PALUM-998883 format. One record per atom (N, C-alpha, C, CB): z, x negated, y negated; residue in three letters. Coordinates in steps of 0.02 Angstrom, whole numbers, padded with zeros to 5 digits, always signed. Atoms other than C-alpha are relative to their C-alpha. Glycine has a CB too. Example, Ala and Ser with C-alpha at 12.3 -4.5 7.8 and 13.67 -1.06 7.14 Angstrom:
BEGIN
+00000-00045+00059ALA
+00390-00615+00225ALA
+00000-00045-00060ALA
+00062+00050-00001ALA
-00003+00042+00059SER
+00357-00684+00053SER
+00037+00039-00055SER
-00071-00020-00023SER
***
This chain:
BEGIN
-00050-00052+00011MET
+02181-03971-00454MET
+00069-00030+00000MET
-00006+00056+00054MET
-00067+00026+00005ASN
+02358-04009-00508ASN
+00049+00046+00036ASN
+00021-00009-00074ASN
-00051-00038-00035PHE
+02499-03954-00396PHE
+00069-00019-00027PHE
-00003-00014+00077PHE
-00068+00014+00023LEU
+02680-03939-00448LEU
+00036-00043+00052LEU
+00040+00066-00013LEU
-00036+00042-00047PRO
+02788-04075-00370PRO
+00056+00040+00035PRO
+00029-00061-00035PRO
-00052-00034-00039ASP
+02910-04022-00235ASP
+00068-00004-00035ASP
+00006-00031+00070ASP
-00065+00007+00034SER
+03057-04088-00337SER
+00007+00050-00056SER
+00008-00071-00027SER
-00003-00049+00055TRP
+03011-03975-00484TRP
+00013+00070+00028TRP
-00067-00001-00040TRP
-00010-00065-00032ILE
+03001-03822-00369ILE
+00072+00008+00023ILE
-00048+00010+00059ILE
-00068-00002-00025LEU
+03168-03866-00292LEU
+00050+00007-00057LEU
+00016-00063+00040LEU
-00048+00000+00055ASN
+03257-03897-00458ASN
-00007+00060-00046ASN
-00007-00064-00040ASN
+00011-00053+00049GLU
+03178-03761-00565GLU
-00005+00070+00030GLU
-00062-00015-00038GLU
+00009-00066-00030LEU
+03151-03619-00441LEU
+00051+00015+00055LEU
-00069+00006+00028LEU
-00041-00015-00060ILE
+03244-03632-00276ILE
+00074-00003-00016ILE
-00018-00048+00057ILE
-00072+00008+00013ARG
+03412-03697-00336ARG
+00027+00054-00047ARG
+00013-00068-00030ARG
-00026-00054+00042PRO
+03433-03574-00482PRO
+00001+00068+00036PRO
-00043+00007-00063PRO
+00001-00063-00037ALA
+03380-03429-00369ALA
+00056+00002+00051ALA
-00068+00010+00035ALA
-00054+00003-00049LEU
+03501-03485-00234LEU
+00067+00006-00033LEU
-00004-00065+00040LEU
-00062-00004+00038ASP
+03638-03505-00364ASP
+00015+00072-00019ASP
-00005-00044-00064ASP
-00009-00070+00020ILE
+03611-03327-00427ILE
+00016+00044+00060ILE
-00062+00026-00035ILE
-00011-00041-00060ILE
+03604-03253-00251ILE
+00071-00009+00026ILE
-00051-00019+00055ILE
-00067+00012-00026ILE
+03765-03337-00194ILE
+00053+00028-00047ILE
+00012-00075+00010ILE
-00049-00026+00049LEU
+03858-03293-00355LEU
+00002+00076+00002LEU
-00018-00025-00071LEU
+00002-00073-00003SER
+03799-03112-00345SER
+00035+00026+00063SER
-00073+00025-00002SER
-00032-00019-00062PHE
+03855-03101-00164PHE
+00076-00004-00004PHE
-00026-00043+00058PHE
-00072+00009+00007LEU
+04027-03169-00204LEU
+00031+00052-00046LEU
+00016-00071-00026LEU
-00025-00051+00047ILE
+04049-03053-00353ILE
+00003+00068+00034ILE
-00043+00003-00063ILE
+00002-00065-00035TYR
+03998-02903-00246TYR
+00056+00006+00051TYR
-00068+00009+00035TYR
-00052-00005-00052ARG
+04117-02944-00103ARG
+00069+00002-00031ARG
-00006-00060+00048ARG
-00064-00001+00034ILE
+04261-02980-00222ILE
+00012+00068-00032ILE
+00004-00056-00052ILE
-00006-00067+00030TYR
+04227-02816-00311TYR
+00022+00051+00054TYR
-00066+00023-00032TYR
-00019-00045-00053LEU
+04238-02723-00144LEU
+00073-00009+00019LEU
-00045-00010+00062LEU
-00070+00014-00017ILE
+04404-02808-00105ILE
+00046+00029-00054ILE
+00012-00075+00008ILE
-00041-00026+00055PHE
+04474-02762-00276PHE
+00005+00076+00003PHE
-00028-00022-00068PHE
+00000-00073-00003VAL
+04422-02580-00257VAL
+00042+00025+00058VAL
-00072+00026+00006VAL
-00034-00024-00059GLN
+04493-02563-00082GLN
+00074-00017+00000GLN
-00032-00031+00061GLN
-00071+00018+00001THR
+04660-02644-00125THR
+00035+00027-00063THR
+00008-00075+00003THR
-00029-00029+00061ARG
+04691-02546-00286ARG
+00021-00055-00050ARG
+00061+00043+00017ARG
-00015+00055+00045ALA
+04689-02711-00380ALA
-00036+00008-00067ALA
-00020-00066+00031ALA
+00031-00013+00065VAL
+04595-02630-00523VAL
+00051-00007-00055VAL
-00032+00069-00001VAL
-00054+00009+00049GLN
+04763-02629-00612GLN
+00006-00073-00021GLN
+00067+00026+00029GLN
-00002+00072+00015LEU
+04763-02818-00601LEU
-00056-00019-00047LEU
-00003-00041+00064LEU
+00057+00015+00043LEU
+04590-02826-00679LEU
+00012+00027-00071LEU
-00064+00030+00029LEU
-00013-00029+00066LYS
+04644-02709-00820LYS
+00051-00043-00039LYS
+00027+00071+00007LYS
-00050+00042+00032GLY
+04797-02817-00856GLY
-00030-00066-00024GLY
+00057-00014+00046GLY
+00031+00063+00019ALA
+04695-02978-00857ALA
-00049+00010-00058ALA
-00036-00031+00060ALA
+00048-00015+00054PHE
+04560-02898-00966PHE
+00036+00011-00066PHE
-00043+00062+00018PHE
-00038-00013+00061PHE
+04691-02840-01091PHE
+00025-00065-00031PHE
+00059+00046+00014PHE
-00025+00064+00025VAL
+04766-03015-01106VAL
-00057-00040-00031VAL
+00034-00040+00057VAL
+00058+00037+00026VAL
+04593-03093-01128VAL
-00024+00031-00065VAL
-00057-00001+00052VAL
+00023-00034+00061LEU
+04546-02962-01258LEU
+00045-00017-00059LEU
-00001+00076+00011LEU
-00047+00017+00054VAL
+04704-02995-01360VAL
-00010-00072-00023VAL
+00073+00011+00024VAL
+00011+00070+00018TYR
+04674-03182-01353TYR
-00065-00009-00039TYR
-00001-00045+00064TYR
+00064+00006+00035ALA
+04491-03161-01405ALA
+00005+00026-00071ALA
-00055+00037+00039ALA
-00009-00027+00067LEU
+04539-03053-01553LEU
+00040-00048-00044LEU
+00035+00069+00003LEU
-00040+00047+00038ALA
+04672-03176-01606ALA
-00040-00062-00019ALA
+00062-00020+00039ALA
+00040+00061+00013PHE
+04547-03321-01593PHE
-00052+00013-00054PHE
-00035-00023+00065PHE
+00053-00014+00048PHE
+04404-03239-01690PHE
+00027+00021-00068PHE
-00047+00053+00026PHE
-00029-00021+00064LEU
+04518-03164-01823LEU
+00048-00053-00029LEU
+00037+00066+00009LEU
-00042+00055+00022GLN
+04615-03327-01837GLN
+00071+00023-00014GLN
-00030-00033-00063GLN
-00069-00021+00005LEU
+04783-03246-01808LEU
+00043-00056+00030LEU
+00013+00069+00038LEU
-00030+00062-00023ASN
+04872-03412-01798ASN
+00067+00010+00035ASN
+00009-00048-00058ASN
-00065-00011-00031THR
+05045-03345-01758THR
-00007+00027+00070THR
+00042+00049-00043THR
+00012-00029-00067LEU
+04982-03239-01613LEU
-00031-00051+00047LEU
-00045+00061-00005LEU
+00030+00053-00041LEU
+04875-03384-01551LEU
+00053-00050+00023LEU
-00055-00037-00038LEU
-00052+00049-00017TRP
+05025-03501-01556TRP
+00046+00029+00054TRP
+00041-00018-00063TRP
-00043-00031-00050ILE
+05132-03377-01459ILE
-00035+00004+00069ILE
+00020+00071-00023ILE
+00035-00007-00064MET
+04999-03345-01326MET
-00013-00067+00033MET
-00066+00037-00010MET
+00009+00068-00029ASN
+04963-03531-01304ASN
+00065-00025+00030ASN
-00024-00049-00054ASN
-00065+00022-00027ARG
+05149-03565-01281ARG
+00020+00040+00062ARG
+00053+00006-00053ARG
-00021-00043-00056LEU
+05169-03418-01161LEU
-00053+00006+00054LEU
+00016+00069-00027LEU
+00054-00006-00049ALA
+05010-03447-01061ALA
+00025-00007+00071ALA
-00054-00052-00014ALA
-00026+00010-00067THR
+05101-03516-00910THR
+00047+00056+00021THR
+00037-00067+00004THR
-00047-00054-00015VAL
+05236-03384-00921VAL
-00037+00064+00016VAL
+00048+00011-00059VAL
+00040-00060-00012ILE
+05105-03245-00930ILE
-00030-00001+00070ILE
-00056+00007-00052ILE
+00028+00006-00068VAL
+05022-03310-00771VAL
+00053+00014+00052VAL
-00029-00071+00011VAL
-00055-00012-00047ILE
+05190-03310-00682ILE
+00020+00074+00001ILE
+00062-00043-00018ILE
-00017-00072+00005ILE
+05229-03134-00745ILE
-00052+00042+00038ILE
+00004+00022-00073ILE
+00052-00037-00034ILE
+05061-03071-00683ILE
+00006-00008+00075ILE
-00069-00023-00024ILE
-00007+00012-00071ALA
+05089-03153-00514ALA
+00058+00039+00030ALA
+00010-00075+00014ALA
-00058-00037-00025ILE
+05259-03069-00498ILE
-00013+00076+00000ILE
+00063-00015-00043ILE
+00011-00073+00006VAL
+05209-02896-00561VAL
-00052+00024+00050VAL
-00022+00017-00071VAL
+00055-00021-00045PHE
+05048-02889-00459PHE
+00003-00036+00067PHE
-00067-00013-00034PHE
-00007+00036-00063GLN
+05118-02981-00308GLN
-00029+00039+00060GLN
+00072-00016+00012GLN
+00029-00036-00057PRO
+05073-02840-00183PRO
-00076+00000-00001PRO
+00025+00071+00000PRO
+00072+00000+00004GLU
+04895-02830-00247GLU
-00030-00068+00016GLU
-00022+00022-00070GLU
+00025+00067-00014LEU
+04871-03019-00243LEU
+00007-00016+00074LEU
+00039-00052-00041LEU
-00009+00013-00072ARG
+04942-03028-00066ARG
-00053+00037+00040ARG
+00070+00022+00022ARG
+00049-00038-00037ASN
+04825-02890-00008ASN
-00070-00030-00008ASN
-00001+00072-00024ASN
+00065+00032+00010ILE
+04675-02979-00086ILE
-00007-00060+00046ILE
-00009-00021-00073ILE
+00002+00059-00044VAL
+04718-03140+00007VAL
-00008+00020+00072VAL
+00063-00044-00010VAL
+00005-00024-00069MET
+04741-03043+00169MET
-00070+00025+00015MET
+00051+00054+00014MET
+00068-00025-00010ARG
+04573-02957+00146ARG
-00050-00057+00008ARG
-00021+00045-00059ARG
+00046+00058-00004ILE
+04485-03123+00116ILE
+00008-00035+00067ILE
+00014-00049-00058ILE
-00012+00033-00064GLY
+04567-03198+00270GLY
-00022+00040+00060GLY
+00072-00017+00006GLY
+00016-00042-00058GLN
+04534-03050+00384GLN
-00073+00019+00004GLN
+00042+00062-00001GLN
+00065-00032+00001GLY
+04364-02990+00329GLY
-00056-00046+00023GLY
-00015+00024-00069GLY
+00063+00033-00016ASN
+04193-03035+00396ASN
-00047+00010-00059ASN
-00032+00027+00066ASN
+00036-00007+00063TRP
+04102-03069+00232TRP
-00073+00014+00010TRP
+00009-00062-00041TRP
+00072-00009-00011PHE
+03930-03062+00312PHE
-00014+00061+00042PHE
-00029-00061+00033PHE
+00009-00062-00038ASN
+03958-02895+00399ASN
-00002+00057-00050ASN
+00058+00010+00052ASN
+00009-00054+00048PHE
+03889-02752+00295PHE
+00003+00069+00033PHE
-00066-00007-00036PHE
-00004-00064-00034SER
+03903-02617+00427SER
+00070+00027-00002SER
-00023-00006+00073SER
-00065-00032+00001SER
+04046-02495+00441SER
+00038-00010+00065SER
-00007+00074-00014SER
-00034+00010-00063GLY
+04091-02556+00614GLY
-00032+00044+00054GLY
+00075+00016-00006GLY
+00025-00039-00056ASP
+04066-02471+00782ASP
+00002+00074-00016ASP
+00040-00015+00062ASP
+00003-00072+00013LYS
+04011-02291+00772LYS
+00047+00036+00048LYS
-00072+00026+00007LYS
-00049-00037-00039VAL
+04145-02172+00834VAL
-00035+00059+00034VAL
+00059+00024-00043VAL
+00027-00055-00038GLN
+04093-02052+00970GLN
+00054+00053+00010GLN
-00028-00024+00067GLN
-00047-00053-00018HIS
+04173-01888+01023HIS
+00040+00023-00060HIS
+00047-00023+00056HIS
-00037-00022+00060LEU
+04218-01838+00845LEU
+00026+00071+00009LEU
-00045-00004-00061LEU
-00023-00069-00011ASP
+04227-01655+00896ASP
+00062+00002+00043ASP
-00056+00041+00032ASP
-00059+00001-00044SER
+04351-01696+01034SER
+00062-00023-00038SER
-00013-00046+00060SER
-00057+00025+00040ILE
+04460-01794+00912ILE
+00027+00055-00045ILE
-00021-00062-00041ILE
-00022-00052+00046LEU
+04463-01654+00785LEU
+00028+00061+00037LEU
-00058+00022-00045LEU
-00029-00055-00039SER
+04494-01523+00920SER
+00072-00017+00020SER
-00043+00013+00063SER
-00068+00021-00018ALA
+04644-01623+00980ALA
+00046+00002-00061ALA
-00001-00070+00029ALA
-00040+00000+00061VAL
+04705-01641+00800VAL
+00019+00072-00019VAL
-00037-00034-00058VAL
-00016-00070+00015GLU
+04694-01453+00774GLU
+00055+00027+00045GLU
-00062+00043+00007GLU
-00052-00021-00047VAL
+04798-01423+00930VAL
+00067-00031-00019VAL
-00018-00021+00072VAL
-00062+00034+00019LEU
+04928-01552+00876LEU
+00028+00028-00064LEU
-00012-00075-00007LEU
-00024-00029+00063ALA
+04937-01480+00701ALA
+00030+00069+00012ALA
-00058+00005-00051ALA
-00027-00065-00015GLY
+04963-01306+00772GLY
+00068-00003+00034GLY
-00048+00038+00044GLY
-00063+00008-00036ARG
+05105-01370+00880ARG
+00051-00040-00041ARG
-00012-00035+00066ARG
-00044+00041+00043ARG
+05180-01471+00735ARG
+00021-00065+00035ARG
+00062+00040-00021ARG
-00013+00064-00033ARG
+05165-01633+00834ARG
-00027-00055-00045ARG
-00032-00003+00071ARG
+00021+00054+00044GLY
+05162-01784+00719GLY
-00045-00050+00036GLY
+00061-00036-00029GLY
+00049+00045-00031SER
+05015-01901+00751SER
-00026-00050-00051SER
-00058+00040+00030SER
+00032+00052+00040LEU
+04940-02062+00686LEU
-00059-00026+00042LEU
+00050-00059-00018LEU
+00059+00022-00035ILE
+04761-02099+00738ILE
-00039-00047-00046ILE
-00045+00061+00023ILE
+00031+00051+00042CYS
+04684-02260+00671CYS
-00071-00016+00026CYS
+00043-00065+00000CYS
+00069+00019-00015PHE
+04496-02293+00668PHE
-00012-00071-00025PHE
-00052+00051-00031PHE
+00009+00069+00020MET
+04469-02480+00668MET
-00073-00012-00020MET
+00020-00049+00058MET
+00068+00013+00024ARG
+04319-02537+00567ARG
-00014-00075+00002ARG
-00009+00027-00072ARG
+00019+00070-00001ARG
+04269-02714+00512ARG
+00058-00047+00014ARG
-00032-00019-00065ARG
-00056+00047-00005PHE
+04440-02795+00499PHE
+00036+00008+00066PHE
+00048+00011-00058PHE
-00037-00002-00063GLY
+04531-02841+00657GLY
+00073+00022-00010GLY
-00001-00068+00033GLY
-00069-00025+00003MET
+04703-02768+00697MET
+00041-00029+00057MET
+00001+00077+00002MET
-00034+00028-00058LYS
+04764-02888+00830LYS
+00076+00000-00008LYS
-00024-00071+00012LYS
-00072+00001+00010ASN
+04936-02903+00752ASN
+00031+00069+00009ASN
+00017-00026-00070ASN
-00024-00068-00011VAL
+04952-02713+00755VAL
-00006+00019+00073VAL
-00039+00050-00044VAL
+00010-00016-00070LEU
+04881-02696+00930LEU
+00055-00030+00044LEU
-00067-00025+00024LEU
-00052+00035-00040ASP
+05010-02820+00995ASP
+00067+00035-00004ASP
+00007-00071-00023ASP
-00064-00036+00005THR
+05152-02706+00937THR
+00003+00060+00046THR
+00011+00021-00072THR
+00001-00059-00043GLY
+05097-02566+01053GLY
-00017-00017+00072GLY
-00049+00051-00026GLY
+00019+00007-00070THR
+05039-02539+01231THR
-00076+00004+00007THR
+00034+00054+00044THR
+00073+00001-00009ARG
+04860-02588+01274ARG
-00019+00052+00053ARG
-00024-00070+00020ARG
+00022-00052-00046ILE
+04769-02443+01357ILE
-00073-00011+00020ILE
+00009+00069-00032ILE
+00071+00010-00012ASN
+04581-02473+01340ASN
-00029+00057+00043ASN
-00013-00068+00034ASN
+00022-00059-00037ALA
+04547-02295+01401ALA
-00055+00035-00037ALA
+00059+00048+00013ALA
+00052-00040+00032ASP
+04400-02181+01368ASP
+00032+00051-00046ASP
-00045+00034+00053ASP
-00027-00047+00049LEU
+04428-02075+01215LEU
-00015+00071+00021LEU
-00030-00014-00069LEU
+00009-00071-00016SER
+04456-01890+01251SER
+00055+00039-00036SER
+00003+00012+00076SER
-00049-00043+00032ALA
+04546-01743+01173ALA
+00063+00006+00043ALA
-00030+00069-00013ALA
-00058-00008-00044SER
+04658-01722+01324SER
+00045-00061+00000SER
-00023+00014+00072SER
-00041+00061+00002MET
+04714-01904+01315MET
+00041-00002-00065MET
-00045-00063+00005MET
-00038-00001+00063LEU
+04762-01887+01131LEU
+00056+00051+00001LEU
-00048+00014-00058LEU
-00052-00051-00004ILE
+04856-01726+01164ILE
+00056-00021+00046ILE
-00030+00067+00024ILE
-00051+00025-00046THR
+04945-01807+01310THR
+00047-00050-00034THR
-00032-00032+00062THR
-00040+00052+00033ILE
+05002-01953+01202ILE
+00046+00030-00053ILE
-00045-00053-00032ILE
-00038-00026+00057PHE
+05058-01852+01050PHE
+00031+00069+00013PHE
-00044+00004-00060PHE
-00023-00068-00010GLY
+05086-01679+01121GLY
+00064+00007+00040GLY
-00052+00039+00032GLY
-00061-00001-00040HIS
+05234-01726+01229HIS
+00044-00059-00020HIS
-00017-00003+00076HIS
-00047+00053+00019ASP
+05387-01835+01209ASP
-00007-00060+00047ASP
+00073+00026+00002ASP
+00012+00061-00039THR
+05309-01986+01292THR
+00024-00061-00038THR
-00076-00007+00017THR
-00023+00061+00036PRO
+05365-02164+01252PRO
-00049-00024-00053PRO
+00011-00056+00050PRO
+00051+00024+00047LEU
+05202-02187+01152LEU
-00011+00047-00059LEU
-00064-00010+00036LEU
+00018-00050+00049HIS
+05205-02032+01042HIS
+00024-00018-00071HIS
+00028+00066+00020HIS
-00027+00017+00066ASP
+05305-02110+00898ASP
-00044-00048-00040ASP
+00068-00029+00007ASP
+00041+00049+00034GLY
+05180-02247+00859GLY
-00070+00025-00015GLY
-00004-00063+00041GLY
+00069-00016+00017ALA
+04996-02251+00811ALA
-00046-00017+00058ALA
-00022-00038-00063ALA
+00053+00014-00048VAL
+04843-02243+00921VAL
-00057-00035-00037VAL
-00025+00067+00034VAL
+00054+00039+00030ILE
+04704-02369+00885ILE
-00065+00016+00038ILE
+00015-00077+00001ILE
+00064-00019-00030LEU
+04524-02311+00916LEU
-00055-00047-00023LEU
-00018+00072-00016LEU
+00060+00037+00019GLN
+04362-02408+00919GLN
-00052+00009+00054GLN
+00016-00076-00011GLN
+00058-00004-00045ALA
+04191-02380+00996ALA
+00012+00047+00059ALA
-00018-00069+00026ALA
-00011-00049-00053GLY
+04243-02225+01094GLY
+00054-00018+00049GLY
-00063+00011+00036GLY
-00054+00022-00044LYS
+04395-02311+01168LYS
+00067+00007-00037LYS
-00010-00073+00023LYS
-00069+00005+00025ILE
+04582-02293+01145ILE
+00025-00070+00019ILE
+00047+00056+00030ILE
-00018+00070-00015LEU
+04627-02477+01129LEU
+00074-00007+00015LEU
-00018-00045-00059LEU
-00073+00007-00008ALA
+04816-02456+01114ALA
+00034+00061-00028ALA
+00026-00065-00034ALA
-00040-00055+00025ALA
+04952-02329+01083ALA
+00071-00025-00011ALA
+00000+00061+00050ALA
-00068+00021+00016GLY
+05130-02336+01018GLY
+00003-00059-00046GLY
+00037-00015+00062GLY
+00002+00059+00045CYS
+05080-02463+00885CYS
+00038+00014-00064CYS
-00074-00018-00016CYS
-00038-00005+00062PHE
+05187-02496+00732PHE
-00042-00026-00058PHE
+00067-00039+00005PHE
+00038+00018+00058LEU
+05104-02500+00562LEU
+00045-00021-00057LEU
-00044+00059-00022LEU
-00041+00021+00058PRO
+05166-02586+00403PRO
+00009+00058-00049PRO
-00032-00061-00036PRO
-00014-00054+00047LEU
+05248-02467+00279LEU
-00026-00018-00069LEU
+00075+00014-00003LEU
+00025+00010+00068SER
+05175-02444+00106SER
+00055-00023-00047SER
-00033+00064-00026SER
-00047+00023+00051GLU
+05259-02532-00039GLU
-00013+00032-00068GLU
-00003-00076-00007GLU
+00014-00033+00063GLN
+05189-02416-00172GLN
+00062+00036-00025GLN
-00059+00049+00009GLN
-00060-00030+00030ALA
+05325-02360-00291ALA
-00010+00073-00019ALA
+00021-00039-00060ALA
+00012-00068+00024ASP
+05239-02199-00344ASP
-00018+00049+00056ASP
-00056-00001-00050ASP
+00015-00045-00056ILE
+05218-02124-00170ILE
+00048+00059-00001ILE
+00004-00038+00067ILE
-00041-00060+00002ARG
+05283-01947-00152ARG
+00063-00008+00043ARG
-00040+00061+00023ARG
-00064+00006-00036ARG
+05466-01939-00099ARG
+00000+00043+00063ARG
+00058+00019-00045ARG
+00000-00045-00058SER
+05426-01799+00022SER
-00035-00031+00060SER
-00034+00065-00018SER
+00034+00031-00056PHE
+05318-01915+00128PHE
+00050-00039+00043PHE
-00056-00047-00026PHE
-00043+00036-00046GLY
+05405-01982+00282GLY
-00032-00066+00022GLY
+00015+00042+00061GLY
+00023+00065-00023SER
+05379-02143+00378SER
-00070+00002+00028SER
+00048-00028+00052SER
+00067-00005-00029ARG
+05221-02079+00462ARG
-00054-00007-00055ARG
-00009+00067+00037ARG
+00049+00005+00055HIS
+05126-02056+00298HIS
+00005-00068-00034HIS
+00011+00057-00051HIS
-00007+00067+00031ARG
+05199-02217+00226ARG
-00032-00054+00043ARG
+00075-00016-00011ARG
+00032+00049-00045ALA
+05140-02312+00380ALA
-00076+00005-00004ALA
+00024+00012+00073ALA
+00073-00009+00006ALA
+04965-02237+00367ALA
-00025-00032-00065ALA
-00018+00074+00002ALA
+00020+00029+00064LEU
+04955-02286+00183LEU
+00009-00075+00001LEU
+00041+00031-00057LEU
-00012+00072-00004GLY
+05028-02457+00223GLY
-00058-00038+00032GLY
+00063-00014+00038GLY
+00055+00035-00034ILE
+04889-02505+00346ILE
-00064+00008-00040ILE
-00009+00027+00071ILE
+00060-00010+00042ALA
+04758-02431+00227ALA
+00001-00046-00060ALA
-00005+00072-00022ALA
-00005+00045+00057GLU
+04822-02549+00091GLU
-00020-00071+00018GLU
+00070+00000-00028GLU
+00011+00070-00020VAL
+04799-02709+00192VAL
-00061-00008+00045VAL
+00061-00028+00035VAL
+00059+00005-00042SER
+04643-02668+00294SER
-00048+00057-00018SER
+00018+00002+00075SER
+00048-00055+00013ASP
+04490-02555+00296ASP
+00007+00055+00052ASP
-00071-00027+00000ASP
-00012-00051-00051THR
+04565-02447+00434THR
+00002+00070-00031THR
+00065-00014+00037THR
-00005-00071+00019VAL
+04543-02258+00419VAL
+00052+00032+00046VAL
-00070+00036+00005VAL
-00055-00029-00039VAL
+04698-02162+00474VAL
+00001+00076-00007VAL
+00068-00030-00022VAL
-00006-00073-00002LEU
+04708-01979+00525LEU
+00072+00017+00016LEU
-00049+00031+00053LEU
-00072-00014-00007ILE
+04884-01908+00505ILE
+00010+00075+00008ILE
+00039-00026-00062ILE
-00023-00068-00008VAL
+04962-01748+00568VAL
+00075+00001-00016VAL
-00014+00028+00072VAL
-00070-00004+00020SER
+05126-01701+00484SER
+00041+00039+00051SER
+00007+00032-00069SER
-00044-00034-00047GLU
+05268-01656+00602GLU
+00037+00057-00034GLU
+00050-00050+00030GLU
-00038-00051+00036GLU
+05356-01553+00467GLU
-00042+00061-00018GLU
+00030-00029-00062GLU
+00041-00055+00025THR
+05211-01449+00400THR
-00062+00013+00040THR
-00019-00014-00071THR
+00063-00007-00036GLY
+05066-01476+00519GLY
-00061-00017-00042GLY
-00007+00069+00026GLY
+00057+00018+00044ALA
+04959-01535+00371ALA
-00036-00060+00029ALA
+00025-00015-00072ALA
+00042+00054-00025ILE
+04815-01649+00417ILE
-00025-00040-00061ILE
-00060+00027+00042ILE
+00017+00042+00058SER
+04780-01797+00301SER
-00040-00060+00023SER
+00064-00023-00036SER
+00037+00062-00011LEU
+04672-01952+00287LEU
+00026-00054-00046LEU
-00076+00011-00009LEU
-00018+00058+00041ALA
+04719-02125+00225ALA
-00054-00054+00009ALA
+00070-00027+00018ALA
+00048+00055-00002TYR
+04590-02259+00181TYR
-00007-00029-00070TYR
-00069+00025+00027TYR
+00010+00036+00063ASP
+04555-02388+00046ASP
+00061+00007-00046ASP
-00062+00025-00036ASP
-00063+00000+00038ALA
+04739-02387-00009ALA
+00014+00067-00034ALA
-00001-00054-00052ALA
-00012-00066+00027ASN
+04736-02200-00045ASN
+00015+00049+00056ASN
-00060+00024-00041ASN
-00019-00051-00048LEU
+04810-02049+00043LEU
-00024+00068-00025LEU
+00077+00001+00012LEU
+00027-00065+00018TYR
+04721-01881+00042TYR
+00035+00052+00044TYR
-00079+00003+00010TYR
-00047-00043-00036TYR
+04847-01749+00091TYR
-00026+00071+00010TYR
+00067+00002-00036TYR
+00012-00071-00016ASP
+04825-01579+00175ASP
-00073+00019-00010ASP
+00045+00045-00044ASP
+00072-00015+00002LEU
+04637-01574+00204LEU
-00018+00050+00055LEU
-00041-00064+00009LEU
+00025-00044-00052THR
+04539-01446+00302THR
-00037-00041+00053THR
-00046+00055-00031THR
+00036+00034-00054ILE
+04455-01490+00466ILE
-00070-00018-00023ILE
-00002+00043+00063ILE
+00068+00014+00023GLU
+04284-01479+00384GLU
-00001-00057-00051GLU
-00032+00062-00031GLU
-00005+00056+00047GLU
+04338-01595+00243GLU
+00011-00066+00036GLU
+00057+00012-00051GLU
-00012+00061-00039ILE
+04403-01720+00370ILE
-00062-00020+00039ILE
+00060+00011+00048ILE
+00061+00014-00037ARG
+04246-01705+00475ARG
-00052-00034-00045ARG
-00029+00065+00030ARG
+00048+00028+00047SER
+04136-01739+00324SER
+00019-00070-00021SER
-00007+00045-00061SER
-00023+00067+00021SER
+04242-01887+00267SER
-00007-00051+00056SER
+00073+00003-00023SER
+00004+00048-00056LEU
+04248-01967+00440LEU
-00073-00018+00015LEU
+00033+00030+00062LEU
+00070+00015-00012LYS
+04060-01951+00463LYS
-00025-00051-00051LYS
-00043+00064-00003LYS
+00022+00046+00053LYS
+04035-02040+00297LYS
+00032-00069+00008LYS
+00016+00029-00069LYS
-00036+00063-00004LEU
+04169-02173+00323LEU
-00017-00040+00062LEU
+00074+00013-00002LEU
+00010+00034-00064LEU
+04128-02212+00504LEU
-00073+00001+00023LEU
+00043+00032+00052LEU
+00072-00003-00017SER
+03939-02181+00502SER
-00011+00035+00066SER
-00029-00070+00002SER
+00006-00038-00062VAL
+03954-02052+00640VAL
-00064+00041-00003VAL
+00061+00046+00011VAL
+00062-00038-00004LYS
+03790-01975+00694LYS
+00009+00058+00049LYS
-00058-00045+00023LYS
-00003-00057-00044GLU
+03772-01803+00769GLU
-00041-00014+00062GLU
-00025+00064-00036GLU
+00035+00010-00062GLU
+03725-01815+00952GLU
+00008+00062+00043GLU
+00025-00063+00036GLU
-00007-00058-00044PRO
+03688-01676+01078PRO
+00050-00015+00055PRO
-00068+00019+00030PRO
-00051+00008-00053GLN
+03824-01646+01206GLN
-00035-00008+00067GLN
+00049+00059+00001GLN
+00030+00013-00064GLU
+03779-01717+01374GLU
+00032+00043+00054GLU
+00006-00074+00018GLU
-00025-00039-00056ILE
+03798-01626+01538ILE
+00060-00036+00030ILE
-00055+00011+00053ILE
-00060+00030-00029GLY
+03971-01657+01607GLY
+00046-00029-00051GLY
-00019-00052+00048GLY
-00043+00027+00051GLU
+04040-01713+01440GLU
+00058+00049-00013GLU
-00039-00013-00066GLU
-00059-00042+00009GLU
+04215-01649+01403GLU
-00008+00046-00060GLU
+00062-00044-00008GLU
+00005-00047+00055PRO
+04210-01490+01296PRO
+00060-00006-00045PRO
-00008+00071+00025PRO
-00058+00001+00045PRO
+04323-01473+01143PRO
+00058+00040+00029PRO
-00019+00029-00068PRO
-00060-00032-00026VAL
+04501-01426+01186VAL
+00022+00054-00048VAL
+00056-00051+00012VAL
-00024-00054+00041GLU
+04562-01259+01123GLU
+00073+00013+00017GLU
-00043+00063+00010GLU
-00071-00014-00010GLU
+04742-01213+01098GLU
+00009+00067+00035GLU
+00037-00001-00067GLU
***
């Protein structure tokens, strides 16, 4: 009986399969980064330039080919300048992200308590920023605030945002049922098309959503509207049920029965 040599199996089967698997993985992760950083505009611009060049090449449009060949370096520089925020966010995502982590991060507990506190704060027109940390670390943001590492509860959130405490102006960072820090400062969004009516609180929420996978829950101090920011987008004036549904999906929250002695939802 003839057996295939090990070298043939390695060269003809294992290596091509490994090549395809690694390439597919890289394409998938890069696609996720592009989607989450709104760099689809960059892809559209690059695709348009390639399409024009391909048409000029196949149709033998010599003048257009000559111009594009001469301007190739300039076009690259122009793209780098115009899409500088998107390129910077992509590099930050690559540097921060855990490429081999496919989960959504720690599951958030006490969702009902969080939303109950948010309803109270919205009714009182108390501006709030609540950040749910997922895969990407936020050490640089945590260092701007005060470390708390306290158990998450509605009363704690209302205490921080419901009164003029030294921590109420910044953001609260949550992870795994803990309040890691409060009074944290978030980077402001650089988007040019953001609504002029949005203040620094909404711009800060959108800013952190542009450079990380953080989900931010915002309460407007002016209108009491409750909003969500994630994946470089801001969803303004949502209902509690819409926010509950989105958070369960984004944070993989599972419904759990309330335990004896667990803090009940806070009512205004």
